[in-house]
C-alpha positions as CSV (number, residue, x, y, z in Angstrom):
1,M,-17.7,25.9,28.5
2,N,-16.7,28.8,26.3
3,K,-15.2,28.6,22.8
4,V,-11.6,29.1,24.0
5,Q,-11.8,26.2,26.3
6,K,-13.3,24.0,23.6
7,Y,-10.5,24.8,21.2
8,F,-7.9,24.3,23.9
9,Y,-9.2,20.9,25.0
10,S,-9.6,19.8,21.4
11,A,-6.0,20.8,20.7
12,I,-4.7,19.0,23.8
13,A,-6.7,15.9,22.8
14,A,-5.0,15.9,19.4
15,L,-1.5,15.9,20.8
16,P,0.3,12.6,20.7
17,T,1.1,10.8,24.0
18,P,4.8,11.2,24.9
19,T,6.7,8.0,25.2
20,L,10.3,7.1,25.7
21,P,12.2,5.2,22.9
22,L,13.1,1.7,23.7
23,T,16.3,0.0,22.5
24,G,16.4,-3.3,20.8
25,G,17.7,-6.5,22.3
26,N,21.1,-6.3,20.6
27,N,22.4,-3.1,22.3
28,G,20.7,-0.9,19.8
29,A,22.8,-1.8,16.8
30,I,20.9,-2.3,13.6
31,T,22.2,-5.0,11.3
32,L,21.9,-5.0,7.5
33,S,19.7,-8.1,7.6
34,E,17.2,-6.3,9.9
35,I,17.1,-3.4,7.4
36,Q,16.6,-5.9,4.5
37,D,13.8,-7.6,6.4
38,R,12.0,-4.3,7.1
39,I,12.3,-3.2,3.5
40,Q,10.9,-6.6,2.3
41,Q,8.0,-6.4,4.8
42,I,7.1,-2.9,3.7
43,A,7.4,-3.8,0.0
44,Q,5.2,-6.9,0.5
45,F,2.6,-4.9,2.5
46,L,2.5,-2.2,-0.3
47,I,2.2,-4.9,-3.0
48,I,-0.7,-6.5,-1.1
49,V,-2.5,-3.2,-0.6
50,A,-2.0,-2.3,-4.3
51,M,-3.3,-5.6,-5.4
52,V,-6.4,-5.2,-3.2
53,V,-7.0,-1.8,-4.7
54,A,-6.6,-3.2,-8.2
55,V,-9.1,-5.9,-7.6
56,I,-11.6,-3.4,-6.1
57,F,-11.1,-1.2,-9.2
58,V,-11.7,-4.1,-11.5
59,V,-14.8,-5.2,-9.6
60,W,-16.1,-1.6,-9.5
61,G,-15.6,-1.3,-13.3
62,A,-17.4,-4.6,-13.8
63,L,-20.3,-3.4,-11.7
64,Q,-20.4,-0.1,-13.6
65,Y,-20.5,-2.1,-16.9
66,M,-23.5,-4.2,-15.7
67,L,-25.3,-1.1,-14.5
68,A,-24.7,0.7,-17.8
69,R,-27.8,-1.0,-19.3
70,G,-26.7,-0.5,-22.9
71,D,-25.5,3.1,-22.5
72,A,-22.5,3.2,-24.8
73,T,-20.6,6.0,-23.0
74,K,-21.1,4.4,-19.5
75,G,-20.1,1.0,-20.9
76,K,-17.0,2.4,-22.5
77,D,-16.0,4.1,-19.3
78,A,-16.6,0.9,-17.3
79,L,-14.5,-1.1,-19.7
80,K,-11.8,1.5,-19.4
81,A,-11.9,1.2,-15.6
82,V,-11.6,-2.6,-15.8
83,R,-8.7,-2.3,-18.3
84,N,-6.9,0.3,-16.1
85,G,-7.4,-2.0,-13.0
86,L,-5.9,-5.0,-14.9
87,V,-3.0,-2.9,-16.1
88,G,-2.4,-1.6,-12.6
89,A,-2.4,-5.1,-11.2
90,G,0.1,-6.2,-14.0
91,I,2.4,-3.3,-13.1
92,V,2.3,-4.1,-9.4
93,L,3.1,-7.8,-10.1
94,A,5.9,-6.8,-12.4
95,I,7.3,-4.5,-9.7
96,G,7.1,-7.3,-7.2
97,V,9.0,-9.6,-9.5
98,L,11.6,-6.9,-10.1
99,L,12.0,-6.3,-6.4
100,Q,12.4,-10.0,-5.6
101,T,15.0,-10.3,-8.4
102,V,17.0,-7.3,-7.2
103,A,16.8,-8.6,-3.6
104,G,18.1,-12.0,-4.7
105,L,21.0,-10.4,-6.6
106,V,21.9,-8.1,-3.7
107,T,21.9,-10.8,-1.1
108,R,23.6,-13.2,-3.4
109,S,20.9,-15.8,-3.0
110,F,19.6,-15.6,-6.6
111,F,21.9,-18.2,-8.1
112,S,22.2,-20.6,-5.1
């Protein structure tokens, strides 16, 4: 197989498979509650991913601190990584609370 064929077949393999769009069960109409549900699902997914990353960051900083073995600069950098991970986790949690509050106010379920 020559070079041109290799490039052609690799380009063909990278193309997505064509599919037809399917309509929903309600004649294709999207309701506001469906949009709200999707936004909440996406927000919850992103918050979970961000929290997992923050925990990994804190654990990685703690491991760096243990492996610093008394080196002041490495220990300082490790503590900075732990602090940044904790601050990131706090920001993500605050954003989650803010999103839940705004969603409750928008859907008028906050005070009931």
